[in-house]
VOKE-463595 format. One record per residue (C-alpha): x, y, z; residue number from 1; chain. Coordinates in steps of 0.02 Angstrom, whole numbers, plus 32768, in hexadecimal, padded with zeros to 4 digits. Each point is the difference from the previous one (the first is absolute). Layout:
N
     c1     c2     c3     i   ch
      X      Y      Z   NUM    A
...
end
This chain:
349
     c1     c2     c3     i   ch
   702D   079E   DE53     1    A
   7FDC   7FA3   7F5D     2    A
   8094   802A   7F93     3    A
   7FE4   8026   7F48     4    A
   805D   8072   7F88     5    A
   7F8A   808B   8037     6    A
   8059   7FFF   80A8     7    A
   8081   8074   7FB3     8    A
   7F7A   8088   7FF6     9    A
   801A   801D   80BA    10    A
   80A7   8051   7FD5    11    A
   8040   7FEA   80B0    12    A
   80AD   7FDB   7FBA    13    A
   8086   8052   7F96    14    A
   806E   7FAE   7F7D    15    A
   80AE   803D   802D    16    A
   8064   7F8E   7F8C    17    A
   7FBC   7FAC   7F62    18    A
   8085   7F77   7FFA    19    A
   8010   7F8C   7F6C    20    A
   7FDF   7F4F   7FC6    21    A
   808D   7F88   802C    22    A
   7FCB   7F62   7FA2    23    A
   7F82   800F   7F74    24    A
   7FDD   7F44   7FFA    25    A
   7FDB   7FF3   80BB    26    A
   7F4D   7FF1   803D    27    A
   802E   803B   80AF    28    A
   7FEA   80A8   8058    29    A
   8052   8013   80AB    30    A
   7FA1   806D   807D    31    A
   8055   8038   80A1    32    A
   7FAF   806C   8086    33    A
   807E   8066   8061    34    A
   7FFC   806C   809B    35    A
   80A0   804A   8049    36    A
   8061   7F6A   7FBE    37    A
   80A9   8053   7FE7    38    A
   8058   7F79   8065    39    A
   7FC3   7F70   7F95    40    A
   7FBA   8037   7F57    41    A
   80A8   8012   7FA7    42    A
   802D   7F4A   8025    43    A
   7F5A   7FC8   7FB5    44    A
   8017   8068   7F62    45    A
   80B2   7FC0   7FED    46    A
   7FC1   7F4D   800E    47    A
   7F82   8021   7F74    48    A
   808C   804C   7F97    49    A
   8069   7F64   801E    50    A
   7F75   7F85   7FD7    51    A
   8023   7F86   7F74    52    A
   7F5A   802E   7FB0    53    A
   7FB6   80AF   8000    54    A
   7F48   802F   8014    55    A
   7FA6   806F   7F84    56    A
   7FFE   808E   807F    57    A
   801B   802E   80B6    58    A
   7F80   8072   8053    59    A
   802F   804C   80A7    60    A
   7F6F   8051   805D    61    A
   803D   8076   8087    62    A
   7F81   8011   808D    63    A
   8028   80B7   8023    64    A
   80A9   7FDD   8051    65    A
   805D   8083   8065    66    A
   80AE   7FBC   7FDC    67    A
   806A   8014   7F63    68    A
   7FE9   7F4E   7FC1    69    A
   7FA8   8032   7F5E    70    A
   8081   8084   7FD3    71    A
   8086   7F7B   8010    72    A
   7F9F   7F86   7F94    73    A
   7FDC   807F   7F76    74    A
   80B5   803C   7FFC    75    A
   804A   7F51   7FF6    76    A
   7F79   7F98   7FAC    77    A
   7FA6   806F   7F80    78    A
   7FB0   7F67   7FAE    79    A
   7F89   7FEB   8095    80    A
   7F52   8049   7FF2    81    A
   7FE7   8062   80A2    82    A
   7F54   8036   803F    83    A
   7FE8   8068   809C    84    A
   7F5C   7FFD   8061    85    A
   7FCA   80B0   8032    86    A
   7FDB   7FC4   80B1    87    A
   8033   7F6B   8069    88    A
   7F7B   7F7D   7FD8    89    A
   804C   7F58   802B    90    A
   8048   7F6F   7F99    91    A
   7F54   7FC4   7FC6    92    A
   7FDE   80A4   7FA6    93    A
   80B2   8005   7FBE    94    A
   7FF3   7F51   7FB6    95    A
   7F55   8024   7FB4    96    A
   803F   809E   7FAA    97    A
   809B   7FA6   7FC2    98    A
   7F93   7F73   7FBC    99    A
   7F91   8079   7FA0   100    A
   809A   804C   7FAC   101    A
   8055   7F59   7FDE   102    A
   8004   7FD3   7F47   103    A
   8014   7F44   8008   104    A
   7F90   7F6C   8028   105    A
   8061   7FBD   8095   106    A
   8024   8073   8093   107    A
   8091   7FD0   806F   108    A
   7FED   8050   80AC   109    A
   809B   801A   806A   110    A
   8014   8057   80A7   111    A
   8084   8087   800B   112    A
   8066   7FA2   8083   113    A
   802A   7F62   7F9C   114    A
   808E   7FCF   7F8C   115    A
   7FD6   7F98   7F66   116    A
   805F   7F62   7FD4   117    A
   804A   7FFE   7F4F   118    A
   7F8E   7F7A   7FB7   119    A
   7F5A   803B   804A   120    A
   7FBD   8063   7F6B   121    A
   802A   7F76   7F85   122    A
   7FA9   7F81   8070   123    A
   7F63   806B   8005   124    A
   7FF9   8015   7F43   125    A
   801A   7F46   7FE2   126    A
   7F83   7FC6   8084   127    A
   7F75   8073   7FC3   128    A
   8024   7FCD   7F4C   129    A
   7FF4   7F47   8028   130    A
   7F69   8015   8074   131    A
   7F8E   807F   7FAB   132    A
   7F6E   7FCC   806F   133    A
   804D   8044   80A1   134    A
   7FD3   80AA   8048   135    A
   80A5   801C   8059   136    A
   809A   7FBE   8056   137    A
   8038   800E   80B4   138    A
   80BB   8009   8021   139    A
   8060   7FDD   809E   140    A
   808A   804A   806A   141    A
   80B1   7FC4   7FEA   142    A
   8042   7FAC   809D   143    A
   8082   808A   8015   144    A
   7FC7   80AF   8031   145    A
   8036   809B   7FA1   146    A
   8033   8047   80AA   147    A
   8054   7F6E   8059   148    A
   7FEE   8032   80B7   149    A
   7FCA   7F7E   8081   150    A
   7F43   8013   7FFF   151    A
   7FF0   802A   7F46   152    A
   8063   7F63   7FDA   153    A
   7F86   7F99   8068   154    A
   7F6D   8051   7FA4   155    A
   804A   7FD5   7F57   156    A
   8019   7F4B   8035   157    A
   7F50   7FE9   8044   158    A
   7FAB   805A   7F70   159    A
   8060   7F99   7F81   160    A
   7FDD   7F5F   805D   161    A
   7F44   8019   7FF7   162    A
   800E   7FE0   7F45   163    A
   8095   7F8A   800B   164    A
   7FB0   7F5F   7FC2   165    A
   7F82   8045   7F85   166    A
   800C   7FDC   7F46   167    A
   7FE2   8070   7F6A   168    A
   7F4F   7FBC   7FF5   169    A
   7FCB   802B   80B2   170    A
   7F5F   8065   7FFD   171    A
   7FEE   808C   8080   172    A
   7F69   8065   8037   173    A
   805A   80A2   802D   174    A
   807F   807D   7FBF   175    A
   808B   805F   8057   176    A
   8043   8094   7F9F   177    A
   80B8   7FF6   802C   178    A
   8005   7F9A   7F5E   179    A
   7F64   7FCA   7FA2   180    A
   7FB2   8010   7F54   181    A
   7F4C   801F   7FCD   182    A
   7FB5   800C   7F52   183    A
   7FC5   80B2   7FE6   184    A
   7F52   7FD4   7FC0   185    A
   7FE0   7F8F   8096   186    A
   8041   8085   8078   187    A
   7F83   807B   7FB5   188    A
   7F72   7F82   7FFE   189    A
   8015   7FD6   80B9   190    A
   800B   80B6   8035   191    A
   80B8   8019   8023   192    A
   804C   801F   80AB   193    A
   7F86   8038   8087   194    A
   802F   80B4   8024   195    A
   7FAB   7FFA   80AA   196    A
   80A8   7FB9   8037   197    A
   8070   8098   8012   198    A
   80A0   7FAC   803B   199    A
   8065   7F66   7FD0   200    A
   7F79   7F93   804B   201    A
   7FA7   7F64   7FBE   202    A
   7FBE   8052   7F61   203    A
   8062   7F84   7F96   204    A
   7FBA   7F68   805C   205    A
   7F50   8046   7FED   206    A
   8017   8019   7F45   207    A
   8046   7F50   7FEE   208    A
   7F67   7FB7   8056   209    A
   7F8E   8058   7F83   210    A
   8065   7FC9   7F69   211    A
   8011   7F4A   8039   212    A
   7F43   7FED   800C   213    A
   7FF9   8001   7F41   214    A
   80B1   7FE9   7FC0   215    A
   809F   7F9B   801B   216    A
   8093   8049   8060   217    A
   80A0   7F9A   8005   218    A
   8095   8005   8072   219    A
   80A1   8010   7F9C   220    A
   809A   7FCF   8069   221    A
   8079   803F   7F7B   222    A
   7FB9   80AF   8013   223    A
   806B   8037   8093   224    A
   802F   80A6   8050   225    A
   8074   8034   808B   226    A
   7FA3   806A   8080   227    A
   8033   808A   8079   228    A
   7FAA   7FC4   809D   229    A
   7FDC   8072   8094   230    A
   804F   7FE6   80AA   231    A
   7FAD   7FA2   808E   232    A
   7F9A   8090   8049   233    A
   7FBF   803E   7F59   234    A
   7FD8   7F4F   7FCB   235    A
   7FA1   7FE1   80A3   236    A
   7F98   809C   7FDD   237    A
   7FDD   7FBC   7F51   238    A
   7FCA   7F58   8048   239    A
   7F83   8057   8071   240    A
   7FB9   8076   7F7D   241    A
   7FF7   7F8A   7F6C   242    A
   7FD1   7F69   8069   243    A
   7F65   8059   803E   244    A
   7FD1   8033   7F4F   245    A
   801C   7F51   7FBD   246    A
   7F91   7FB8   8089   247    A
   7F71   806E   7FC2   248    A
   8018   7FB8   7F51   249    A
   8009   7F50   8048   250    A
   7F58   8014   8056   251    A
   7FB2   8030   7F5B   252    A
   8040   7F6C   7F9D   253    A
   800A   7F83   8091   254    A
   809A   7FA5   7FC1   255    A
   80BD   8008   800B   256    A
   8070   8029   7F6D   257    A
   8044   7F77   7F91   258    A
   80B4   8019   8038   259    A
   8076   807D   804E   260    A
   7FF5   8058   80A8   261    A
   7F41   7FF8   8006   262    A
   7FEA   7F47   7FD8   263    A
   7FAF   7F85   8078   264    A
   80A5   7FA9   8026   265    A
   8051   80A4   8030   266    A
   7F6A   8030   8069   267    A
   8011   7F5E   8062   268    A
   80BB   801A   8013   269    A
   7FEB   80B1   8042   270    A
   7F72   7FCC   8073   271    A
   806D   7F7B   804F   272    A
   8087   8083   801E   273    A
   7F84   8073   8055   274    A
   7FB6   7F73   8069   275    A
   80AE   7FCB   8033   276    A
   8024   80AE   8042   277    A
   7F59   8013   805B   278    A
   8011   7F52   804B   279    A
   8096   803E   8063   280    A
   7F89   8068   8069   281    A
   7F9C   7F63   8025   282    A
   809A   7FB2   804E   283    A
   800B   8092   8078   284    A
   7F4C   7FDE   8035   285    A
   8014   7F43   8006   286    A
   80A8   7FA9   7FED   287    A
   7FA6   7F5F   7FD0   288    A
   7FDC   804E   7F58   289    A
   80B9   7FFE   7FD4   290    A
   7FED   7F64   7F94   291    A
   7F72   8050   7F9E   292    A
   8069   809A   7FE1   293    A
   8095   7F96   7FCC   294    A
   7F92   7F9C   7F88   295    A
   7FBC   809D   7FAC   296    A
   80B1   8046   7FEE   297    A
   803C   7F5C   7FB5   298    A
   7F71   8000   7F83   299    A
   802C   80B3   7FD1   300    A
   80B6   7FD0   7FE3   301    A
   7FCF   7F67   7F99   302    A
   7F87   8067   7F97   303    A
   8091   8073   7FD2   304    A
   8092   7F86   7FFD   305    A
   800B   8003   7F42   306    A
   800E   80BD   8000   307    A
   8084   8000   8089   308    A
   8062   7F7D   7FA0   309    A
   7FEF   8069   7F62   310    A
   8050   8093   805E   311    A
   808C   7F8E   8039   312    A
   8020   7FC8   7F4D   313    A
   7FFF   80B0   7FB8   314    A
   8052   8068   8088   315    A
   8051   7F8B   807E   316    A
   7FF0   7FDF   80BA   317    A
   7FF2   80B8   8030   318    A
   7F61   8017   7F9B   319    A
   7FBB   7F59   8038   320    A
   7FF4   8046   80B1   321    A
   7FD4   80B1   7FCA   322    A
   7F70   7FBD   7F96   323    A
   7FBC   7FA0   8096   324    A
   8003   809D   806A   325    A
   7FB9   8079   7F7E   326    A
   7F7B   7F83   7FC7   327    A
   7FC6   7FE3   80B2   328    A
   7FF4   80BA   8028   329    A
   7FA5   8028   7F5E   330    A
   7F87   7F70   8021   331    A
   7FD3   804F   80A7   332    A
   7FE4   80A9   7FAC   333    A
   7F92   7FB2   7F79   334    A
   7F99   7F9F   807E   335    A
   7FE3   809C   8069   336    A
   7FCD   805F   7F64   337    A
   7F84   7F7A   7FCF   338    A
   7FBC   7FFA   80B2   339    A
   7FE1   80BB   8001   340    A
   7FB5   7FF6   7F51   341    A
   7F86   7F78   8038   342    A
   7FC9   8066   8096   343    A
   7FE5   809A   7F93   344    A
   7F9E   7F98   7F83   345    A
   7F91   7FAD   8081   346    A
   7FD9   809F   805E   347    A
   7FFC   806E   7F62   348    A
   8083   8075   8047   349    A
end
């Protein structure tokens, strides 16, 4: 879909709350897709309410939810503009519709399961004002999860660490919509989110690739959100589904991402973890290969030692060992996913 104002002609949505402008001098419209988000959406809205700076407007696009999340929002936060899609269409469609309706130049996309830090909106306004040439900003996860269970806490640590040493001037070639901004005219020009993706897939990465071919996207470390991460089993399912989709994109552009989970350094790190695991089977076949297996495992540990030390600094000894375990297991899952993806690609399955 190429999004233009004429997209509203489709009328596959209903305005169920008109909301109001919060800050007339702001150049920022927040767009949030939501589907059955009753467990998380209130925390996000509260965090926007508590922000030091307010956006011009907040647009919540409900993707035909079956829970009562929108009734709660309208009753308690009447200033939010609420749009309901007439059928479940996926976050890409929800974001595109929200973008068409947005009144301001800069669109700040948030997922419904994050919590905004107090300074984030002010940082966005300032950074876009000082850097008018940029097309958008990519935020990062805070190192603490919004739901501090064992595995979610690991996920927050690793996702934060991927951007740990980057500066405000680090250019990126992708976007992830848990917290990112895009100028509305550039979003329209590049065609918006690809609505062929029906779930929370890699539609944001794919859009970022298109935008970065012509425009500058910057990572902004002061744009942080707390995230509600899924548990281990749900996360593993996400790794498999999104990893396979990302591999398809990778084969089209033939290069790794500039940073984050899909950078070359992370690919090497994960590959070493997978090879370490598979090398254990070689020892069963031939015990003389023990030294080779030990070397691969050592290289894997060295490749990740800074991350493990980061976990030790932030969360203590417990999470030092938990991070080693979770990181190793997730590396195996990712390697298996990539292996299956390669086979499917080669044999056109």
